[in-house]
C-alpha positions as CSV (number, residue, x, y, z in Angstrom):
1,M,11.8,-102.5,1.6
2,S,14.8,-100.5,0.4
3,C,13.4,-100.0,-3.1
4,R,10.4,-98.3,-1.6
5,T,12.1,-96.0,1.0
6,V,14.9,-94.6,-1.2
7,P,12.6,-92.5,-3.4
8,V,10.9,-91.1,-0.4
9,F,14.2,-90.0,1.1
10,Q,15.3,-88.5,-2.2
11,R,12.2,-86.4,-2.4
12,L,12.8,-85.1,1.2
13,I,16.4,-84.2,0.4
14,Y,15.4,-82.3,-2.8
15,S,12.6,-80.4,-0.9
16,V,15.1,-79.2,1.8
17,L,17.6,-78.2,-0.8
18,L,15.0,-76.3,-2.9
19,A,13.6,-74.5,0.2
20,G,17.1,-73.4,1.2
21,V,17.7,-71.9,-2.3
22,C,14.4,-70.2,-2.6
23,A,14.1,-68.7,0.9
24,P,16.4,-65.8,0.4
25,A,14.6,-64.9,-2.9
26,V,11.2,-65.0,-1.2
27,Q,12.5,-62.9,1.7
28,A,13.9,-60.3,-0.8
29,A,10.7,-60.2,-2.8
30,S,8.6,-59.7,0.4
31,A,11.0,-56.9,1.5
32,G,10.6,-55.3,-2.0
33,C,6.9,-55.5,-1.9
34,A,6.9,-53.8,1.5
35,Q,8.8,-50.9,-0.1
36,L,6.5,-50.7,-3.1
37,S,4.1,-48.4,-1.3
38,A,6.8,-45.7,-1.1
39,L,6.5,-45.2,-4.9
40,P,5.1,-41.8,-5.7
41,G,1.5,-41.6,-6.9
42,V,2.4,-38.5,-9.1
43,F,5.2,-38.2,-11.5
44,E,6.3,-34.8,-13.0
45,V,8.4,-34.5,-16.1
46,T,9.2,-31.5,-18.3
47,Q,8.4,-31.6,-22.0
48,G,11.3,-32.9,-24.1
49,L,13.2,-34.3,-21.1
50,Q,13.5,-37.8,-19.6
51,N,13.4,-39.4,-16.1
52,E,14.6,-42.7,-15.2
53,L,12.7,-44.4,-12.5
54,H,13.4,-47.5,-10.4
55,S,11.1,-49.9,-8.5
56,P,12.2,-52.1,-5.4
57,V,10.6,-55.1,-7.1
58,A,10.7,-56.6,-10.6
59,I,8.5,-54.9,-13.1
60,T,6.6,-57.2,-15.4
61,R,4.8,-54.6,-17.6
62,V,4.3,-50.8,-18.0
63,A,1.6,-48.9,-19.9
64,I,0.9,-45.3,-20.6
65,G,-2.6,-43.9,-21.0
66,D,-2.0,-41.3,-23.7
67,P,1.2,-41.8,-25.8
68,K,0.8,-38.3,-27.2
69,I,1.5,-36.8,-23.7
70,A,4.2,-39.2,-22.4
71,D,6.2,-42.3,-23.4
72,V,7.6,-45.1,-21.3
73,H,10.3,-47.7,-22.0
74,P,11.6,-50.5,-19.7
75,T,15.3,-50.2,-18.8
76,G,15.7,-53.6,-17.1
77,D,13.8,-55.8,-14.7
78,S,13.1,-53.1,-12.1
79,G,13.3,-49.7,-14.0
80,F,11.7,-47.8,-16.8
81,L,12.4,-44.5,-18.7
82,L,9.7,-41.8,-18.7
83,T,9.7,-39.2,-21.5
84,G,7.6,-36.0,-21.6
85,V,6.2,-35.6,-25.2
86,A,3.6,-32.8,-24.9
87,Q,2.2,-30.6,-22.1
88,G,-0.7,-32.3,-20.3
89,T,-1.7,-35.0,-17.9
90,T,-2.0,-38.8,-18.4
91,S,-2.0,-42.1,-16.4
92,L,0.8,-44.7,-15.9
93,M,0.1,-48.3,-15.0
94,V,2.8,-50.5,-13.6
95,W,2.6,-54.3,-13.1
96,T,5.0,-55.9,-10.6
97,A,5.6,-59.4,-9.3
98,C,3.9,-58.5,-6.0
99,S,0.4,-58.4,-7.4
100,T,-1.6,-59.2,-10.4
101,S,-3.3,-55.8,-10.1
102,P,-1.5,-52.8,-11.6
103,R,-0.4,-49.7,-9.6
104,Q,-1.7,-46.5,-11.2
105,S,0.1,-43.2,-11.0
106,M,-0.6,-39.8,-12.6
107,V,2.0,-38.2,-15.0
108,F,2.1,-34.4,-15.3
109,V,4.1,-33.1,-18.3
110,R,5.0,-29.4,-17.8
111,G,6.0,-27.1,-20.6
112,A,9.6,-25.8,-20.9
113,A,8.5,-22.1,-20.3
114,T,6.5,-23.1,-17.1
115,A,9.5,-25.0,-15.7
116,G,11.7,-22.0,-16.3
117,L,9.3,-19.7,-14.5
118,D,9.2,-22.0,-11.4
119,A,13.0,-22.3,-11.4
120,H,13.8,-18.6,-11.7
121,G,10.6,-16.5,-11.3
122,G,9.6,-17.7,-7.8
123,P,6.1,-17.2,-6.4
124,P,4.6,-13.7,-6.2
125,S,5.1,-11.3,-3.3
126,T,8.1,-13.1,-1.9
127,D,10.2,-9.9,-1.9
128,P,10.9,-8.9,1.7
129,D,11.0,-5.3,0.7
130,L,7.4,-5.2,-0.6
131,P,4.5,-4.4,1.8
132,S,2.7,-7.6,2.8
133,Q,-0.7,-6.2,3.9
134,V,-3.4,-4.5,1.8
135,Q,-6.4,-2.6,3.2
136,T,-9.2,-2.4,0.7
137,D,-12.1,0.0,1.2
138,I,-15.1,-1.0,-0.8
139,R,-18.3,1.1,-1.3
140,F,-21.5,-0.5,-2.6
141,V,-23.7,2.1,-4.2
142,E,-27.1,1.7,-5.8
143,V,-28.0,4.4,-8.3
144,S,-31.6,5.0,-9.4
145,R,-31.5,5.2,-13.2
146,T,-35.2,6.0,-13.3
147,K,-34.7,9.2,-11.2
148,L,-31.7,10.1,-13.4
149,K,-33.7,9.8,-16.5
150,E,-36.6,11.8,-15.0
151,A,-34.1,14.6,-14.2
152,S,-32.5,14.4,-17.6
153,T,-29.2,13.5,-16.0
154,S,-26.8,10.7,-16.9
155,I,-23.7,9.0,-15.7
156,I,-21.3,8.2,-18.5
157,G,-17.9,6.3,-18.0
158,R,-15.0,6.5,-20.4
159,N,-11.3,5.7,-19.9
160,G,-11.7,5.3,-16.2
161,N,-13.3,8.8,-15.8
162,F,-16.9,10.0,-15.4
163,L,-19.2,12.7,-16.7
164,F,-22.0,14.0,-14.6
165,G,-24.8,15.8,-16.5
166,S,-27.2,18.5,-15.2
167,P,-30.1,20.0,-17.1
168,N,-30.6,23.5,-18.4
169,T,-26.9,24.3,-18.9
170,V,-24.4,24.5,-21.7
171,S,-22.2,21.6,-22.9
172,G,-18.4,21.9,-22.9
173,T,-15.2,20.1,-23.7
174,V,-12.5,19.1,-21.2
175,G,-9.0,19.9,-22.2
176,P,-5.8,17.8,-22.2
177,G,-5.3,15.8,-19.1
178,G,-9.0,15.3,-18.5
179,I,-11.3,12.8,-19.9
180,G,-11.3,14.1,-23.5
181,S,-14.3,15.3,-25.5
182,A,-17.7,14.7,-24.2
183,A,-19.0,14.1,-27.6
184,A,-16.5,11.3,-28.0
185,A,-17.6,9.7,-24.8
186,A,-21.3,9.7,-25.6
187,T,-24.0,11.6,-27.5
188,L,-25.6,14.1,-25.0
189,G,-28.2,16.7,-25.6
190,S,-27.2,20.3,-26.3
191,S,-28.9,21.4,-23.0
192,T,-26.7,19.2,-20.8
193,F,-23.6,20.5,-19.0
194,N,-20.8,18.0,-18.5
195,I,-18.8,18.1,-15.4
196,A,-15.6,15.9,-15.7
197,F,-14.4,13.8,-12.7
198,G,-11.0,12.2,-12.7
199,G,-10.3,8.8,-11.5
200,G,-9.4,10.2,-8.0
201,K,-12.7,12.0,-7.6
202,V,-15.1,9.2,-8.1
203,L,-16.2,9.3,-4.4
204,G,-17.0,13.0,-4.8
205,L,-19.3,12.1,-7.6
206,I,-21.0,9.4,-5.5
207,N,-21.5,11.8,-2.6
208,A,-23.1,14.3,-5.0
209,L,-25.5,11.7,-6.2
210,E,-26.4,10.7,-2.6
211,S,-27.0,14.3,-1.5
212,S,-29.4,14.7,-4.5
213,G,-31.3,11.6,-3.7
214,F,-30.2,9.7,-6.9
215,A,-28.2,7.1,-5.0
216,Y,-27.6,5.5,-1.6
217,T,-24.8,3.5,-0.1
218,L,-25.6,-0.2,0.7
219,A,-22.4,-1.0,2.5
220,R,-18.9,0.3,3.2
221,P,-16.7,-2.5,4.3
222,S,-13.0,-2.2,4.8
223,L,-11.0,-5.5,4.6
224,V,-7.4,-6.1,5.4
225,A,-5.6,-9.1,3.9
226,L,-2.1,-10.4,3.4
227,S,-0.8,-10.3,-0.1
228,G,-2.0,-13.3,-2.0
229,Q,-4.6,-14.2,0.6
230,S,-8.4,-13.9,0.3
231,A,-10.7,-11.9,2.5
232,S,-14.5,-12.1,2.6
233,F,-17.4,-9.9,3.8
234,L,-21.1,-10.6,4.2
235,A,-23.8,-8.1,5.3
236,G,-27.3,-9.8,5.1
237,G,-28.7,-13.0,6.5
238,E,-29.7,-16.6,6.0
239,V,-33.0,-17.8,4.8
240,P,-34.1,-21.3,5.9
241,I,-35.1,-23.7,3.1
242,P,-36.9,-27.0,3.8
243,V,-35.4,-29.9,1.9
244,P,-37.5,-33.1,1.8
245,S,-35.5,-36.3,2.2
246,S,-35.7,-38.9,-0.5
247,G,-37.5,-42.1,0.4
248,S,-38.9,-40.7,3.7
249,D,-41.2,-38.0,5.1
250,N,-38.3,-36.3,7.0
251,I,-37.5,-32.7,6.2
252,S,-34.2,-31.1,6.8
253,I,-33.4,-27.4,6.9
254,E,-30.7,-25.7,4.8
255,Y,-29.7,-22.1,5.1
256,K,-29.0,-19.9,2.0
257,Q,-27.1,-16.7,2.5
258,F,-28.3,-13.5,1.0
259,G,-27.4,-9.8,1.1
260,I,-24.1,-8.1,0.1
261,R,-21.2,-10.6,-0.2
262,L,-17.7,-9.9,-1.3
263,T,-14.6,-12.0,-1.8
264,L,-11.3,-10.3,-2.8
265,T,-7.7,-11.3,-3.2
266,P,-5.0,-8.6,-3.2
267,T,-1.6,-9.2,-4.5
268,V,1.3,-6.6,-4.2
269,V,3.1,-6.8,-7.6
270,S,5.5,-3.8,-7.0
271,G,6.2,-1.1,-4.5
272,D,3.1,0.9,-5.3
273,R,1.1,-1.4,-7.5
274,I,-1.7,-3.8,-6.3
275,S,-3.5,-6.5,-8.3
276,L,-7.0,-7.1,-7.1
277,K,-9.3,-10.1,-7.8
278,V,-12.8,-9.1,-6.7
279,A,-16.0,-11.2,-6.7
280,P,-19.0,-9.1,-5.4
281,E,-22.5,-10.4,-5.1
282,V,-25.8,-8.7,-4.1
283,S,-28.9,-10.7,-3.5
284,E,-32.3,-10.0,-2.1
285,L,-35.4,-12.1,-1.4
286,D,-38.2,-12.2,-4.0
287,Y,-41.4,-13.7,-2.7
288,S,-43.2,-13.1,-5.9
289,G,-41.1,-15.9,-7.5
290,G,-41.1,-18.2,-4.5
291,I,-42.3,-21.8,-4.4
292,T,-44.0,-23.9,-1.8
293,I,-42.2,-26.8,-0.2
294,A,-44.1,-29.0,2.4
295,G,-46.6,-26.2,3.0
296,T,-43.9,-23.5,3.5
297,T,-43.3,-20.7,1.0
298,V,-39.7,-20.4,0.1
299,P,-38.7,-17.1,-1.5
300,A,-36.6,-16.8,-4.6
301,L,-33.3,-14.9,-4.7
302,N,-32.6,-12.0,-7.1
303,V,-28.8,-12.2,-7.5
304,R,-26.4,-9.7,-9.1
305,R,-22.8,-10.8,-9.2
306,T,-19.6,-10.3,-11.1
307,D,-16.0,-11.6,-11.0
308,T,-13.2,-9.3,-12.3
309,S,-9.5,-8.4,-11.8
310,V,-7.9,-4.9,-11.9
311,S,-4.6,-3.4,-11.2
312,L,-4.5,-0.2,-9.1
313,A,-1.9,2.0,-7.5
314,D,-1.9,2.8,-3.8
315,G,-4.9,5.0,-3.1
316,E,-6.5,4.8,-6.5
317,S,-10.3,4.3,-6.9
318,F,-12.0,2.3,-9.6
319,V,-15.6,1.4,-10.3
320,I,-15.5,-2.4,-10.8
321,S,-18.8,-2.9,-12.5
322,G,-22.4,-1.7,-12.9
323,L,-25.2,-4.2,-12.7
324,I,-28.7,-3.1,-13.7
325,S,-31.9,-4.6,-12.2
326,N,-35.4,-3.9,-13.4
327,K,-38.6,-4.0,-11.3
328,T,-42.1,-3.4,-12.6
329,I,-44.7,-2.1,-10.1
330,S,-48.4,-2.1,-10.8
331,D,-50.7,0.0,-8.6
332,V,-54.5,0.2,-8.7
333,S,-56.5,2.9,-6.9
334,K,-60.3,2.7,-6.7
335,F,-63.3,4.1,-4.9
336,P,-64.5,1.5,-2.3
337,G,-67.5,-0.4,-3.6
338,L,-68.0,1.7,-6.8
339,G,-64.7,0.6,-8.3
340,D,-65.7,-3.1,-8.2
341,I,-68.9,-2.5,-10.4
342,P,-68.4,-4.2,-13.8
343,I,-68.0,-1.8,-16.7
344,L,-69.0,1.3,-14.8
345,G,-66.5,0.6,-12.1
346,A,-63.7,1.7,-14.6
347,F,-64.9,5.3,-14.1
348,F,-64.1,5.0,-10.3
349,R,-60.7,3.4,-10.4
350,S,-57.3,4.1,-11.9
351,S,-54.3,1.8,-12.5
352,S,-50.7,2.7,-13.2
353,V,-47.6,0.6,-14.1
354,S,-44.2,2.1,-13.2
355,R,-40.8,0.7,-14.0
356,E,-37.9,1.1,-11.6
357,E,-34.5,0.7,-12.9
358,K,-31.5,0.5,-10.6
359,E,-27.8,0.2,-11.2
360,L,-25.3,-1.3,-8.7
361,L,-21.8,0.3,-8.6
362,M,-18.8,-0.9,-6.5
363,V,-16.0,1.6,-5.8
364,V,-12.8,-0.1,-4.7
365,T,-9.9,1.8,-3.1
366,P,-6.8,-0.3,-2.0
367,H,-4.1,1.0,0.4
368,L,-0.8,-0.5,1.4
369,V,-0.6,-0.6,5.2
370,K,1.8,-1.6,7.9
371,P,1.1,-2.5,11.5
372,L,2.1,-0.2,14.4
373,A,5.3,-1.1,16.2
374,A,5.0,-2.9,19.5
375,D,6.2,0.1,21.5
376,A,4.3,2.7,19.5
377,R,1.9,5.0,21.3
378,L,-1.6,4.6,20.1
379,P,-3.4,7.8,19.1
380,N,-6.1,9.1,21.4
381,L,-9.7,8.2,20.4
382,P,-12.2,11.1,19.9
383,G,-13.1,12.4,23.3
384,E,-10.5,10.4,25.1
385,N,-9.2,13.5,27.1
386,L,-12.7,14.2,28.3
387,R,-13.3,10.8,29.7
388,N,-13.1,12.1,33.4
389,Y,-14.5,15.6,32.5
390,D,-17.2,16.5,35.1
391,P,-17.8,20.2,35.2
392,N,-20.0,21.9,37.8
393,W,-23.2,23.7,36.8
394,Y,-21.6,27.2,36.9
395,R,-18.8,26.1,34.4
396,M,-21.3,24.3,32.3
397,Y,-23.7,27.2,31.8
398,F,-21.4,30.3,32.0
399,L,-17.8,29.3,31.1
400,E,-18.1,26.4,28.6
401,N,-18.2,27.5,25.0
402,G,-17.5,24.3,23.2
403,N,-13.9,25.1,22.2
404,F,-12.3,22.0,23.5
405,D,-8.7,21.1,23.0
406,R,-7.9,19.7,19.5
407,M,-6.1,16.8,21.0
408,S,-9.5,15.6,22.3
409,G,-10.6,14.7,18.9
410,L,-13.8,16.8,19.1
411,S,-14.6,19.5,16.6
412,K,-14.8,23.1,17.6
């Protein structure tokens, strides 16, 4: 009896002792596993430098995705040394005692010059003395190049300035401080007179083209944005497009924007210097290139867009880009009935093909602005002083001559 029970009691005693020894270790491992989620998913290290990282639990294995970007070496049971080798991005995998699956993190290695800029340069436009708001006046102008060619007139840009030619006059040269020799800008006919416009008189040139019927303004938005922030503008509409659903007969409707769209981001770089990132787009519906979806004709979109960056002073104007579009128009005129006769009908009808060429210009003028103070008196609107003006018939017909007070805002 005793020979059989002694081994059983010995096993129980050994189990109790072993549980008492392993319980603290198990509790410590569970606590470390709970803290493992606090490990960062992204590590940043500078090229040529090292970072020592520790884990709350034991690390069984570490591996780096690209050893040409970063290198890793264990420094004990729960730590490893991360070294930045070259600028770039790679992955880091860490195996721990908590799980058989590795934990993956991203490693970003920054260059030494980039780290120096972040430490000493600071983000742009953080100077409190610099203006923080920029008002940008934009003018979309469409110029008819066909009419300009018919009138033997051209617009030529060089060094940020413009030449406007008119026929039947004599050519000339602009002296110092202007745009330079007209012959250096382009080859013009001897019967063309060149009028030079500086960078500050671009709007005067556009107004002259509009008054002559060579151009017209599509839109004139004015956007105000904080330095470093984006502002957008849209003048147009949305066209519905039916989209069939895969695997069923259901049709959903999606809307596509068209018209004049603009996105700009101004950044004040100095007291009177503004950096502008501008992305304009002009689109129009084209039913000639449309397609039919579920019995509905969906028009195509003719799109003209550009994306550019410029640096301007306060109040300067600059033409961002010129985008050219061509359109061919075919017209047939015929005598009713007789024009449809085979062969002989050619004598009773006429056909013409014309080509219309247009160029899109965008004139940008940024201004540094500040808001009015809280206690500032707002200026009177035009006609504000005449809000309650109610003259009698005698004053209206015999005394009133239209010379109102200047403060009313009305012209004399």
